[in-house]
C-alpha positions in Angstrom: 29.1 25.2 -52.3 30.4 22.8 -54.9 34.1 23.0 -55.9 36.1 21.0 -58.4 39.1 18.7 -58.6 40.6 18.2 -62.1 40.7 15.0 -64.1 42.5 16.6 -67.0 43.1 13.4 -69.0 39.3 13.0 -69.5 38.7 16.7 -69.9 36.4 17.2 -66.8 36.7 17.9 -63.1 35.3 16.0 -60.1 32.7 18.0 -58.2 33.5 18.6 -54.5 31.8 20.5 -51.7 33.7 23.1 -49.7 35.1 22.4 -46.3 36.4 18.9 -47.0 39.8 17.8 -45.6 42.3 15.8 -47.7 41.0 12.4 -46.5 37.4 13.4 -47.3 38.4 14.6 -50.8 40.1 11.3 -51.4 37.0 9.4 -50.3 34.8 11.5 -52.7 37.2 11.1 -55.6 37.5 7.4 -55.0 33.7 7.1 -55.2 33.7 8.9 -58.6 36.6 6.7 -59.8 34.6 3.6 -59.0 31.7 4.9 -61.1 34.2 5.5 -63.9 35.5 1.9 -63.6 32.0 0.5 -63.9 31.6 2.3 -67.2 35.1 2.1 -68.6 36.7 -1.2 -67.4 35.8 -4.4 -69.2 35.5 -6.2 -65.9 33.9 -3.2 -64.2 34.4 -2.7 -60.5 34.1 -5.3 -57.8 30.8 -4.9 -56.1 32.4 -5.1 -52.6 34.9 -2.4 -53.6 32.1 -0.1 -54.9 30.0 -0.6 -51.8 33.0 0.3 -49.6 33.7 3.5 -51.5 30.0 4.4 -51.7 29.6 4.1 -47.9 32.6 6.3 -47.3 31.1 8.8 -49.7 27.9 8.7 -47.7 29.8 9.3 -44.5 31.7 12.3 -45.9 28.5 13.7 -47.5 25.7 12.6 -45.2 23.1 14.9 -46.6 21.1 13.2 -49.4 20.6 16.5 -51.1 24.3 17.2 -51.3 25.0 13.6 -52.4 22.5 14.1 -55.3 23.9 17.4 -56.2 27.4 16.0 -56.5 26.2 12.9 -58.4 24.2 15.1 -60.8 27.2 17.4 -61.3 29.5 14.4 -61.9 27.0 13.0 -64.5 26.8 16.3 -66.2 30.6 16.6 -66.4 31.5 13.0 -67.2 28.4 11.5 -68.7 28.4 8.7 -66.1 25.3 8.2 -64.0 26.1 7.2 -60.4 22.5 6.0 -60.0 23.0 3.2 -62.6 26.0 1.8 -60.6 24.2 2.2 -57.2 21.2 0.4 -58.6 23.4 -2.5 -59.9 25.1 -2.7 -56.5 21.8 -3.7 -54.9 22.0 -7.1 -56.7 23.8 -9.3 -54.3 24.4 -11.9 -57.0 26.7 -9.7 -58.9 30.4 -10.0 -58.2 31.3 -7.1 -60.5 29.4 -4.0 -61.6 29.6 -3.1 -65.2 27.5 -0.5 -67.0 27.2 -1.1 -70.8 25.9 1.9 -72.6 23.3 1.2 -75.3 
């Protein structure tokens, strides 16, 4: 089951799955925050920092289906597509990941 954690300043909530402990919630929220940075920050997010948070997210939510559900729900709520940042992170030549919306 997907739960929520508020991000009131932006007017949306982070999606979460039930049964996570505090450290796991922090890891999931950190992942979503790096997605936001890739979209919102001029310099984006350092590729190495993103990969670190993405791997922790994958450890906390090992099931691909649940990962996709959370990512889809996050995109629905925030307008930020995790897939775009994940795709950028595969380019080893990039130091920073920045998504520029058209």
